[in-house]
VEXMIMI-863141 format. One record per residue (C-alpha): residue in three letters; x, y, z. Coordinates in nm, 4 decimals, m for minus. Example, Ala and Ser with C-alpha at 12.3 -4.5 7.8 and 13.67 -1.06 7.14 Angstrom:
<vogus>
type->ala	east->1.2300	north->m0.4500	up->0.7800
type->ser	east->1.3670	north->m0.1060	up->0.7140
</vogus>
This chain:
<vogus>
type->met	east->m0.2816	north->m2.9704	up->0.1236
type->ile	east->m0.6153	north->m3.1141	up->0.0039
type->lys	east->m0.8068	north->m2.8617	up->0.2152
type->asn	east->m0.6008	north->m2.5753	up->0.0746
type->cys	east->m0.6739	north->m2.6875	up->m0.2810
type->ile	east->m1.0445	north->m2.7098	up->m0.2045
type->leu	east->m1.0433	north->m2.3597	up->m0.0566
type->ala	east->m0.8604	north->m2.2230	up->m0.3586
type->ala	east->m1.0940	north->m2.3963	up->m0.6004
type->thr	east->m1.3972	north->m2.2658	up->m0.4122
type->ala	east->m1.2615	north->m1.9124	up->m0.4257
type->leu	east->m1.1916	north->m1.9349	up->m0.7969
type->ala	east->m1.5340	north->m2.0778	up->m0.8626
type->leu	east->m1.6886	north->m1.7830	up->m0.6807
type->ala	east->m1.5111	north->m1.5442	up->m0.9158
type->ser	east->m1.6735	north->m1.6978	up->m1.2208
type->cys	east->m2.0221	north->m1.7547	up->m1.0827
type->ser	east->m2.1439	north->m1.4099	up->m1.1872
type->thr	east->m2.0689	north->m1.4956	up->m1.5520
type->met	east->m2.2684	north->m1.8221	up->m1.5503
type->pro	east->m2.6157	north->m1.8140	up->m1.7077
type->asn	east->m2.9161	north->m1.7955	up->m1.4752
type->val	east->m2.6959	north->m1.7447	up->m1.1680
type->pro	east->m2.7681	north->m1.4115	up->m0.9961
type->pro	east->m2.4637	north->m1.2099	up->m0.8878
type->pro	east->m2.3819	north->m1.2279	up->m0.5185
type->ala	east->m2.5133	north->m0.9537	up->m0.2929
type->leu	east->m2.2645	north->m0.6781	up->m0.2219
type->asp	east->m2.3108	north->m0.7194	up->0.1535
type->asp	east->m2.2084	north->m1.0850	up->0.1183
type->leu	east->m1.8987	north->m0.9819	up->m0.0764
type->ala	east->m1.8176	north->m0.7299	up->0.1943
type->arg	east->m1.8218	north->m1.0132	up->0.4489
type->gln	east->m1.5925	north->m1.2159	up->0.2245
type->tyr	east->m1.3636	north->m0.9149	up->0.2034
type->leu	east->m1.3485	north->m0.8933	up->0.5827
type->ser	east->m1.2849	north->m1.2658	up->0.6034
type->val	east->m0.9849	north->m1.2627	up->0.3706
type->gln	east->m0.8385	north->m0.9483	up->0.5251
type->leu	east->m0.8654	north->m1.1016	up->0.8719
type->ala	east->m0.6982	north->m1.4166	up->0.7402
type->ile	east->m0.4094	north->m1.2082	up->0.6056
type->gly	east->m0.3884	north->m1.0435	up->0.9460
type->glu	east->m0.3362	north->m1.3841	up->1.1033
type->lys	east->m0.0241	north->m1.4251	up->0.8859
type->asp	east->0.0922	north->m1.0651	up->0.9241
type->pro	east->0.0628	north->m0.9294	up->1.2794
type->gly	east->m0.0205	north->m0.5596	up->1.2656
type->tyr	east->m0.1772	north->m0.5828	up->0.9195
type->val	east->m0.5210	north->m0.5199	up->1.0675
type->asp	east->m0.4956	north->m0.1755	up->1.2222
type->ala	east->m0.8509	north->m0.1846	up->1.3600
type->tyr	east->m1.1434	north->m0.4255	up->1.3511
type->tyr	east->m1.4805	north->m0.4045	up->1.5218
type->gly	east->m1.6928	north->m0.6053	up->1.2802
type->pro	east->m1.8672	north->m0.9426	up->1.3119
type->glu	east->m1.6896	north->m1.1518	up->1.5741
type->asp	east->m1.7629	north->m1.4776	up->1.3942
type->leu	east->m1.5447	north->m1.3745	up->1.1003
type->ala	east->m1.2480	north->m1.3059	up->1.3265
type->ala	east->m1.3007	north->m1.6369	up->1.5065
type->val	east->m1.3056	north->m1.8319	up->1.1804
type->ala	east->m0.9920	north->m1.6568	up->1.0528
type->ala	east->m0.8059	north->m1.7453	up->1.3724
type->ala	east->m0.9289	north->m2.1058	up->1.3763
type->glu	east->m0.8378	north->m2.1730	up->1.0120
type->asp	east->m0.5004	north->m1.9974	up->1.0142
type->asp	east->m0.2860	north->m2.3135	up->1.0215
type->asn	east->m0.4777	north->m2.4612	up->0.7286
type->val	east->m0.4669	north->m2.1584	up->0.4983
type->ser	east->m0.1464	north->m2.0824	up->0.3104
type->leu	east->m0.0337	north->m1.7565	up->0.1529
type->pro	east->m0.0981	north->m1.8912	up->m0.2022
type->val	east->m0.4531	north->m1.9781	up->m0.1007
type->leu	east->m0.5011	north->m1.6258	up->0.0365
type->gln	east->m0.3709	north->m1.4848	up->m0.2891
type->ala	east->m0.6226	north->m1.6969	up->m0.4796
type->arg	east->m0.9042	north->m1.5743	up->m0.2565
type->val	east->m0.8043	north->m1.2101	up->m0.3046
type->phe	east->m0.7841	north->m1.2445	up->m0.6836
type->ala	east->m1.1126	north->m1.4338	up->m0.6983
type->leu	east->m1.2976	north->m1.1782	up->m0.4890
type->asp	east->m1.1510	north->m0.8931	up->m0.6920
type->ala	east->m1.2643	north->m1.0619	up->m1.0144
type->thr	east->m1.6146	north->m1.1028	up->m0.8772
type->leu	east->m1.6300	north->m0.7376	up->m0.7759
type->arg	east->m1.4968	north->m0.6308	up->m1.1152
type->ser	east->m1.7769	north->m0.8166	up->m1.2960
type->leu	east->m2.0534	north->m0.7044	up->m1.0602
type->pro	east->m2.3249	north->m0.5089	up->m1.2452
type->val	east->m2.3514	north->m0.1750	up->m1.0653
type->ala	east->m2.4752	north->0.1594	up->m1.1902
type->ala	east->m2.2085	north->0.4224	up->m1.2450
type->gly	east->m2.2117	north->0.6839	up->m0.9723
type->ser	east->m2.4234	north->0.4709	up->m0.7389
type->val	east->m2.3496	north->0.3846	up->m0.3771
type->glu	east->m2.2862	north->0.0287	up->m0.4933
type->ala	east->m2.0263	north->0.1457	up->m0.7456
type->glu	east->m1.8614	north->0.3494	up->m0.4726
type->arg	east->m1.8405	north->0.0430	up->m0.2482
type->val	east->m1.7018	north->m0.1764	up->m0.5262
type->arg	east->m1.4349	north->0.0804	up->m0.6068
type->tyr	east->m1.3309	north->0.1005	up->m0.2420
type->leu	east->m1.3200	north->m0.2773	up->m0.1947
type->arg	east->m1.1127	north->m0.3284	up->m0.5078
type->ala	east->m0.8630	north->m0.0610	up->m0.4017
type->met	east->m0.8161	north->m0.2378	up->m0.0678
type->leu	east->m0.7761	north->m0.5751	up->m0.2399
type->asn	east->m0.5165	north->m0.4375	up->m0.4823
type->ser	east->m0.3053	north->m0.3317	up->m0.1845
type->ala	east->m0.3590	north->m0.6742	up->m0.0273
type->lys	east->m0.2176	north->m0.8342	up->m0.3432
type->val	east->0.1046	north->m0.6353	up->m0.3026
type->arg	east->0.1307	north->m0.7107	up->0.0678
type->leu	east->0.0864	north->m1.0833	up->0.0022
type->arg	east->0.3669	north->m1.0722	up->m0.2542
type->met	east->0.5881	north->m0.9178	up->0.0128
type->leu	east->0.4852	north->m1.1790	up->0.2688
type->arg	east->0.5893	north->m1.4493	up->0.0227
type->gly	east->0.9369	north->m1.2979	up->0.0065
type->glu	east->0.9238	north->m1.0960	up->m0.3128
type->gln	east->1.1647	north->m0.8008	up->m0.3125
type->ile	east->0.9903	north->m0.4827	up->m0.4246
type->ser	east->1.1646	north->m0.1477	up->m0.4546
type->phe	east->1.0709	north->0.1250	up->m0.2056
type->gln	east->0.8872	north->0.3403	up->m0.4594
type->asp	east->0.7007	north->0.0472	up->m0.6165
type->glu	east->0.6087	north->m0.0866	up->m0.2731
type->ala	east->0.4768	north->0.2506	up->m0.1572
type->glu	east->0.2731	north->0.2994	up->m0.4729
type->gly	east->0.1376	north->m0.0551	up->m0.4641
type->leu	east->0.0322	north->m0.0386	up->m0.1007
type->phe	east->m0.0751	north->0.3227	up->m0.0600
type->gly	east->m0.1584	north->0.4475	up->m0.4076
type->val	east->0.1025	north->0.7246	up->m0.4116
type->arg	east->0.4527	north->0.7178	up->m0.5578
type->pro	east->0.7024	north->0.9145	up->m0.3461
type->glu	east->0.9540	north->1.1393	up->m0.5171
type->leu	east->1.3199	north->1.0856	up->m0.4314
type->ile	east->1.5629	north->1.3766	up->m0.4329
type->asp	east->1.9354	north->1.4384	up->m0.4536
type->leu	east->2.0294	north->1.5097	up->m0.0929
type->thr	east->2.2842	north->1.7726	up->m0.1951
type->thr	east->1.9976	north->1.9943	up->m0.3175
type->leu	east->1.9253	north->2.0515	up->0.0526
type->asp	east->2.2598	north->2.2181	up->0.1175
type->pro	east->2.1133	north->2.5711	up->0.0703
type->val	east->1.8456	north->2.4862	up->0.3276
type->leu	east->2.1163	north->2.3772	up->0.5720
type->glu	east->2.2992	north->2.7051	up->0.5145
type->arg	east->1.9821	north->2.8984	up->0.5979
type->ile	east->1.9273	north->2.6942	up->0.9131
type->glu	east->2.2913	north->2.7505	up->1.0111
type->glu	east->2.2140	north->3.1210	up->1.0331
type->leu	east->1.9249	north->3.0599	up->1.2732
type->val	east->2.0834	north->2.8141	up->1.5160
type->pro	east->2.2714	north->2.9602	up->1.8142
type->gly	east->2.6513	north->2.9219	up->1.8061
type->asp	east->2.8788	north->2.8342	up->1.5163
type->ala	east->3.0813	north->2.5429	up->1.3823
type->ser	east->3.3339	north->2.5779	up->1.6637
type->asp	east->3.0536	north->2.4785	up->1.9037
type->gly	east->2.9918	north->2.1472	up->1.7261
type->pro	east->2.8067	north->2.0059	up->1.4219
type->leu	east->2.4858	north->2.1779	up->1.3143
type->asn	east->2.2604	north->1.8897	up->1.4158
type->glu	east->2.4076	north->1.8857	up->1.7693
type->arg	east->2.3616	north->2.2601	up->1.8119
type->leu	east->2.0064	north->2.2442	up->1.6759
type->asn	east->1.9082	north->1.9577	up->1.9041
type->ala	east->2.0686	north->2.1272	up->2.2039
type->phe	east->1.8530	north->2.4336	up->2.1387
type->gln	east->1.5369	north->2.2305	up->2.0827
type->asp	east->1.6023	north->2.0302	up->2.3983
type->arg	east->1.5541	north->2.3462	up->2.6037
type->phe	east->1.1846	north->2.2773	up->2.5483
type->ile	east->1.1717	north->1.9199	up->2.6790
type->ile	east->0.8754	north->1.8552	up->2.9073
type->pro	east->0.9894	north->1.7131	up->3.2444
type->asn	east->0.8684	north->1.3564	up->3.2954
type->asp	east->0.6787	north->1.4410	up->3.6122
type->arg	east->0.4711	north->1.6994	up->3.4213
type->leu	east->0.4350	north->1.5149	up->3.0926
type->arg	east->0.0958	north->1.3542	up->3.1536
type->ala	east->m0.0590	north->1.6802	up->3.2720
type->val	east->0.0721	north->1.8662	up->2.9671
type->ile	east->m0.0501	north->1.6018	up->2.7215
type->asp	east->m0.3917	north->1.5857	up->2.8899
type->ala	east->m0.4244	north->1.9630	up->2.8650
type->ala	east->m0.3198	north->1.9610	up->2.4992
type->val	east->m0.5671	north->1.6850	up->2.4072
type->ala	east->m0.8473	north->1.8717	up->2.5855
type->glu	east->m0.7637	north->2.1865	up->2.3885
type->cys	east->m0.7545	north->1.9913	up->2.0611
type->arg	east->m1.0998	north->1.8537	up->2.1434
type->ala	east->m1.2361	north->2.1966	up->2.2355
type->arg	east->m1.1178	north->2.3350	up->1.9020
type->thr	east->m1.2591	north->2.0421	up->1.7022
type->leu	east->m1.6087	north->1.9835	up->1.8404
type->pro	east->m1.7574	north->2.3175	up->1.7277
type->his	east->m1.6784	north->2.2131	up->1.3709
type->ile	east->m1.7263	north->1.8349	up->1.3870
type->pro	east->m2.0170	north->1.7291	up->1.6113
type->leu	east->m1.9483	north->1.3810	up->1.7447
type->pro	east->m2.1644	north->1.1186	up->1.9179
type->glu	east->m2.2102	north->1.1930	up->2.2867
type->ser	east->m2.0656	north->0.8549	up->2.3803
type->glu	east->m1.7342	north->0.9045	up->2.1956
type->asn	east->m1.4361	north->0.8667	up->2.4248
type->phe	east->m1.0805	north->0.7396	up->2.4511
type->thr	east->m0.8296	north->0.6162	up->2.7052
type->leu	east->m0.4716	north->0.7379	up->2.6881
type->ser	east->m0.1545	north->0.5940	up->2.8361
type->leu	east->0.2174	north->0.6636	up->2.8177
type->val	east->0.4291	north->0.3665	up->2.7076
type->thr	east->0.7882	north->0.2801	up->2.6227
type->asp	east->0.9877	north->0.0501	up->2.3928
type->lys	east->0.7848	north->0.1073	up->2.0753
type->pro	east->0.9040	north->0.1817	up->1.7197
type->trp	east->0.6408	north->0.4562	up->1.6784
type->gly	east->0.5718	north->0.7858	up->1.8549
type->gly	east->0.1996	north->0.7355	up->1.9077
type->phe	east->m0.0695	north->0.4811	up->1.8202
type->asn	east->m0.4499	north->0.4853	up->1.8113
type->tyr	east->m0.6212	north->0.1482	up->1.8507
type->tyr	east->m0.9819	north->0.2085	up->1.7483
type->gln	east->m1.2151	north->m0.0272	up->1.9342
type->gly	east->m1.5548	north->0.0481	up->1.7831
type->asp	east->m1.8529	north->0.1996	up->1.9663
type->tyr	east->m1.6787	north->0.5370	up->1.9190
type->his	east->m1.3971	north->0.4432	up->2.1561
type->ser	east->m1.0197	north->0.4568	up->2.1043
type->val	east->m0.7207	north->0.3389	up->2.3024
type->ile	east->m0.4331	north->0.5826	up->2.2519
type->glu	east->m0.0722	north->0.5143	up->2.3473
type->ile	east->0.2073	north->0.7727	up->2.3424
type->asn	east->0.5644	north->0.6437	up->2.3306
type->thr	east->0.8058	north->0.8211	up->2.5651
type->asp	east->1.1297	north->0.6465	up->2.4660
type->leu	east->1.2647	north->0.9836	up->2.3530
type->pro	east->1.2346	north->1.3086	up->2.5496
type->thr	east->0.9103	north->1.4901	up->2.4600
type->arg	east->0.9431	north->1.8478	up->2.3415
type->leu	east->0.6739	north->2.1053	up->2.4068
type->asp	east->0.5154	north->2.1159	up->2.0593
type->arg	east->0.4819	north->1.7391	up->2.0583
type->ala	east->0.1922	north->1.7569	up->2.3062
type->val	east->m0.0374	north->1.9472	up->2.0690
type->asp	east->0.0888	north->1.7526	up->1.7675
type->val	east->0.0060	north->1.4182	up->1.9253
type->gly	east->m0.3228	north->1.5427	up->2.0736
type->cys	east->m0.4484	north->1.6468	up->1.7314
type->his	east->m0.2943	north->1.3560	up->1.5421
type->glu	east->m0.4135	north->1.0690	up->1.7589
type->ala	east->m0.7396	north->1.2175	up->1.8852
type->tyr	east->m0.8991	north->1.5459	up->1.7679
type->pro	east->m0.9404	north->1.5941	up->1.4739
type->gly	east->m0.7103	north->1.3029	up->1.3870
type->his	east->m0.7409	north->0.9256	up->1.4063
type->his	east->m1.0087	north->0.9064	up->1.6756
type->val	east->m1.2364	north->1.1476	up->1.4891
type->tyr	east->m1.1696	north->0.9806	up->1.1526
type->ser	east->m1.2657	north->0.6353	up->1.2794
type->thr	east->m1.5630	north->0.7712	up->1.4734
type->leu	east->m1.7059	north->0.9424	up->1.1650
type->ile	east->m1.6537	north->0.6317	up->0.9530
type->glu	east->m1.8320	north->0.4143	up->1.2098
type->arg	east->m2.1201	north->0.6590	up->1.2514
type->asp	east->m2.1723	north->0.7601	up->0.8885
type->arg	east->m2.0696	north->0.4469	up->0.6960
type->val	east->m2.1062	north->0.1458	up->0.9243
type->asn	east->m2.4015	north->0.2408	up->1.1452
type->ala	east->m2.5932	north->0.4718	up->0.9116
type->met	east->m2.5427	north->0.2768	up->0.5860
type->gly	east->m2.4558	north->m0.0760	up->0.7002
type->gln	east->m2.1285	north->m0.0838	up->0.5071
type->ile	east->m1.9485	north->m0.3400	up->0.7214
type->glu	east->m1.6327	north->m0.3334	up->0.5090
type->tyr	east->m1.5351	north->m0.0192	up->0.7003
type->thr	east->m1.5209	north->m0.2066	up->1.0309
type->leu	east->m1.1722	north->m0.3171	up->0.9255
type->leu	east->m0.8854	north->m0.0766	up->0.8634
type->pro	east->m0.5911	north->m0.2398	up->0.6839
type->leu	east->m0.2646	north->m0.0782	up->0.7885
type->tyr	east->m0.1187	north->m0.1165	up->0.4396
type->ser	east->m0.3784	north->0.0414	up->0.2118
type->pro	east->m0.4665	north->0.3731	up->0.0445
type->arg	east->m0.6685	north->0.4611	up->0.3542
type->ala	east->m0.3369	north->0.5139	up->0.5334
type->ile	east->m0.2632	north->0.8212	up->0.3216
type->ile	east->m0.6021	north->0.9671	up->0.4173
type->ser	east->m0.5784	north->0.8625	up->0.7825
type->glu	east->m0.2237	north->0.9835	up->0.8484
type->gly	east->m0.2524	north->1.2828	up->0.6168
type->ser	east->m0.5690	north->1.4133	up->0.7824
type->ala	east->m0.4194	north->1.3524	up->1.1272
type->glu	east->m0.1096	north->1.5536	up->1.0352
type->tyr	east->m0.3012	north->1.8347	up->0.8677
type->gly	east->m0.5522	north->1.8410	up->1.1518
type->val	east->m0.2978	north->2.0266	up->1.3658
type->lys	east->m0.2998	north->2.3209	up->1.1230
type->leu	east->m0.6777	north->2.3108	up->1.1010
type->ala	east->m0.7286	north->2.3192	up->1.4778
type->phe	east->m0.4420	north->2.5625	up->1.5384
type->pro	east->m0.4298	north->2.7970	up->1.2389
type->gly	east->m0.1620	north->3.0597	up->1.1949
type->thr	east->0.0428	north->3.1201	up->1.5082
type->ser	east->m0.2202	north->2.9890	up->1.7495
type->gln	east->m0.0262	north->2.6736	up->1.8407
type->leu	east->0.2766	north->2.8815	up->1.9398
type->glu	east->0.0543	north->3.1184	up->2.1387
type->tyr	east->m0.1260	north->2.8362	up->2.3189
type->glu	east->0.2011	north->2.6682	up->2.4112
type->arg	east->0.3537	north->2.9944	up->2.5253
type->asp	east->0.0563	north->3.0980	up->2.7378
type->val	east->m0.0685	north->2.7610	up->2.8696
type->leu	east->0.1522	north->2.4588	up->2.8142
type->ala	east->0.4934	north->2.6136	up->2.8838
type->pro	east->0.3888	north->2.7397	up->3.2298
type->leu	east->0.2260	north->2.4019	up->3.3002
type->ala	east->0.5493	north->2.2270	up->3.2025
type->gly	east->0.7708	north->2.4741	up->3.3874
type->ile	east->0.9490	north->2.5684	up->3.0638
type->asp	east->1.0917	north->2.9113	up->2.9858
type->ala	east->0.9095	north->3.0135	up->2.6665
type->ser	east->1.1095	north->3.3286	up->2.5934
type->asp	east->1.2776	north->3.1648	up->2.2913
type->leu	east->0.9665	north->2.9859	up->2.1637
type->glu	east->0.9349	north->3.2069	up->1.8557
type->ala	east->1.2917	north->3.1155	up->1.7566
type->tyr	east->1.2023	north->2.7500	up->1.8165
type->tyr	east->0.9101	north->2.7789	up->1.5743
type->glu	east->1.1181	north->2.9631	up->1.3178
type->leu	east->1.3587	north->2.6700	up->1.3224
type->arg	east->1.0732	north->2.4227	up->1.3148
type->glu	east->0.9471	north->2.5818	up->0.9928
type->ala	east->1.2956	north->2.5956	up->0.8409
type->thr	east->1.3748	north->2.2316	up->0.9179
type->gly	east->1.0443	north->2.1350	up->0.7571
type->asp	east->1.2106	north->2.2173	up->0.4259
type->leu	east->1.4369	north->1.9155	up->0.4821
type->ser	east->1.1450	north->1.6725	up->0.4738
type->gly	east->1.2329	north->1.5484	up->0.1255
type->ala	east->1.5360	north->1.3729	up->0.2705
type->tyr	east->1.3155	north->1.1288	up->0.4609
type->tyr	east->1.1904	north->0.9282	up->0.1610
type->thr	east->1.5285	north->0.9319	up->m0.0115
type->leu	east->1.6963	north->0.7911	up->0.2985
type->ala	east->1.4142	north->0.5418	up->0.3572
type->ala	east->1.4547	north->0.4174	up->m0.0002
type->ala	east->1.8327	north->0.3903	up->0.0388
type->tyr	east->1.7931	north->0.1967	up->0.3632
type->leu	east->1.5155	north->m0.0390	up->0.2528
type->asp	east->1.6605	north->m0.0965	up->m0.0947
type->gln	east->1.9994	north->m0.1500	up->0.0708
type->thr	east->2.1887	north->0.1024	up->m0.1408
type->met	east->2.3250	north->0.2552	up->0.1821
type->thr	east->2.4319	north->0.0809	up->0.5016
type->arg	east->2.2527	north->0.1392	up->0.8272
type->glu	east->2.5382	north->0.3533	up->0.9567
type->glu	east->2.5482	north->0.5565	up->0.6350
type->val	east->2.1772	north->0.6284	up->0.6664
type->ile	east->2.2177	north->0.7331	up->1.0302
type->glu	east->2.5001	north->0.9696	up->0.9402
type->ala	east->2.3037	north->1.1108	up->0.6455
type->ser	east->2.0010	north->1.1597	up->0.8720
type->met	east->2.2169	north->1.3540	up->1.1152
type->arg	east->2.3394	north->1.5728	up->0.8291
type->tyr	east->2.0321	north->1.6169	up->0.6091
type->arg	east->1.7505	north->1.5751	up->0.8616
type->leu	east->1.9531	north->1.7308	up->1.1443
type->gln	east->1.8527	north->1.4521	up->1.3805
type->ser	east->2.0459	north->1.3448	up->1.6849
type->arg	east->2.1890	north->0.9945	up->1.6585
type->glu	east->1.9262	north->0.8744	up->1.9039
type->arg	east->1.6390	north->1.0094	up->1.6950
type->ala	east->1.7947	north->0.8831	up->1.3697
type->glu	east->1.8162	north->0.5335	up->1.5173
type->gln	east->1.4523	north->0.5546	up->1.6286
type->ser	east->1.3524	north->0.6488	up->1.2719
type->leu	east->1.5260	north->0.3379	up->1.1403
type->arg	east->1.3495	north->0.1297	up->1.4007
type->phe	east->1.0207	north->0.2537	up->1.2547
type->met	east->1.1367	north->0.1700	up->0.9004
type->asp	east->1.2383	north->m0.1783	up->1.0135
type->ala	east->0.8844	north->m0.2357	up->1.1385
type->tyr	east->0.6702	north->m0.0519	up->0.8835
type->arg	east->0.8900	north->0.0013	up->0.5746
type->ser	east->0.7330	north->0.2333	up->0.3161
type->tyr	east->0.4530	north->0.3347	up->0.5563
type->val	east->0.6782	north->0.6337	up->0.6275
type->ile	east->0.5406	north->0.8126	up->0.3193
type->asn	east->0.1905	north->0.8486	up->0.4637
type->tyr	east->0.2744	north->1.1300	up->0.7041
type->gly	east->0.4396	north->1.3941	up->0.4874
type->leu	east->0.2816	north->1.3018	up->0.1542
type->gly	east->m0.0530	north->1.2444	up->0.3206
type->glu	east->m0.0452	north->1.5861	up->0.4840
type->glu	east->0.0449	north->1.7487	up->0.1524
type->ile	east->m0.2330	north->1.5701	up->m0.0388
type->val	east->m0.5045	north->1.6245	up->0.2224
type->gly	east->m0.3885	north->1.9783	up->0.2990
type->asn	east->m0.3975	north->2.0854	up->m0.0644
type->ala	east->m0.7479	north->1.9441	up->m0.1032
type->val	east->m0.8760	north->2.1156	up->0.2112
type->glu	east->m0.7216	north->2.4506	up->0.1271
type->ala	east->m0.8707	north->2.4362	up->m0.2232
type->ala	east->m1.2063	north->2.4939	up->m0.0493
type->gly	east->m1.1030	north->2.8565	up->0.0010
type->glu	east->m0.9838	north->3.0875	up->0.2751
type->ser	east->m1.2898	north->3.0412	up->0.4967
type->ser	east->m1.2156	north->2.8393	up->0.8097
type->glu	east->m1.5601	north->2.6797	up->0.8068
type->ala	east->m1.5316	north->2.5863	up->0.4383
type->arg	east->m1.2046	north->2.4116	up->0.5147
type->trp	east->m1.3545	north->2.2243	up->0.8075
type->gln	east->m1.6447	north->2.1085	up->0.5906
type->arg	east->m1.4068	north->1.9906	up->0.3198
type->phe	east->m1.2045	north->1.8083	up->0.5837
type->ile	east->m1.5161	north->1.6283	up->0.7117
type->ala	east->m1.6139	north->1.5292	up->0.3580
type->ile	east->m1.2744	north->1.3673	up->0.3098
type->leu	east->m1.2992	north->1.1745	up->0.6369
type->asn	east->m1.6514	north->1.0325	up->0.6280
type->thr	east->m1.6553	north->0.9214	up->0.2642
type->pro	east->m1.4608	north->0.6443	up->0.0860
type->thr	east->m1.1930	north->0.8888	up->m0.0242
type->leu	east->m0.8872	north->0.7489	up->m0.2009
type->pro	east->m0.5641	north->0.9436	up->m0.2599
type->glu	east->m0.6361	north->0.9661	up->m0.6334
type->asp	east->m0.9550	north->1.1598	up->m0.5526
type->leu	east->m0.7512	north->1.4393	up->m0.3976
type->met	east->m0.4629	north->1.4645	up->m0.6433
</vogus>
């Protein structure tokens, strides 16, 4: 207890030192190290909080060694003290230093919310999402989706006598499941194509690389563990059968031009070129998640504009997978139509996490308004159990990043350049809205 009080007092003293006469303000690089230190300490309390870290090893070692002696209130005091110091730091408007301070404070504001959650505070879904990620999701009345369901009903083979709409839709979509014995070959081919379509627009370091493996028993569909030195470890979850379009989606999302490219550009252009070590840590719960997930989602459209994803799957991946692609255009027509149901996701997530609907009610509503199979609805809830309001980063992130990229104009190259500028700068969601 005495040590905790000393740590808290030291942190609070640091916050006020810049206001004392004749005491120079701390160097921004030193504050960046303190930022890494407190974020790593939070990560010791909250497994998964640190999505990636490749910074100074001594900071990680200290955070691990001191974990038992540092309480959540002490971490809160450290976060508030560091934020106060950054707020009072004299930096010129529009300077690189001001840019760094703004970024650090945004990350710390999210850390404040996460620490409140770790201490047991109940925060509503919308407030939690806005506090952590900087974007407030809109909730809808699910019945407004009934006209969309009627339109989809016209596209799905069969009629009500053949079973509920979600069962008929999933039965049709399951015609395009990649056999397990061909799955790795199909995913490898898709990732290679994603890379070939990305590199002409985004030159990367020659040493960049990744390792990819197929895993099971995970709450997510895919994960990129960035290691530093331009290297990623990518895992693809195969708990659920993998449909044909998933190969390109995951290849772009996790690798090119998605998470692997994002982290590689940040390391090259921010950490190595400018010495901004704060970027060696990626907090899972922060406004960077909107940019990271949004750019990864939109990256599919950037790499495969128009109908090119359908054409590539029809001509290359379907034969490789041994899948009859004669109905692939109908599959994509349904894929586009079901995309109009995306608003149900946040409404159901809010109902589940705020406990205004039971688990079974949410599953049934997901089967009706998201047209999921029970198996896929249950997997979605498993993700919500683990990551809560993180679910907003995919759809909302894609919308925010996509709108910003497309505002660059119709030119493909202009859009790629805008995309790069979003990735390798300290972009926050508010910058794009």
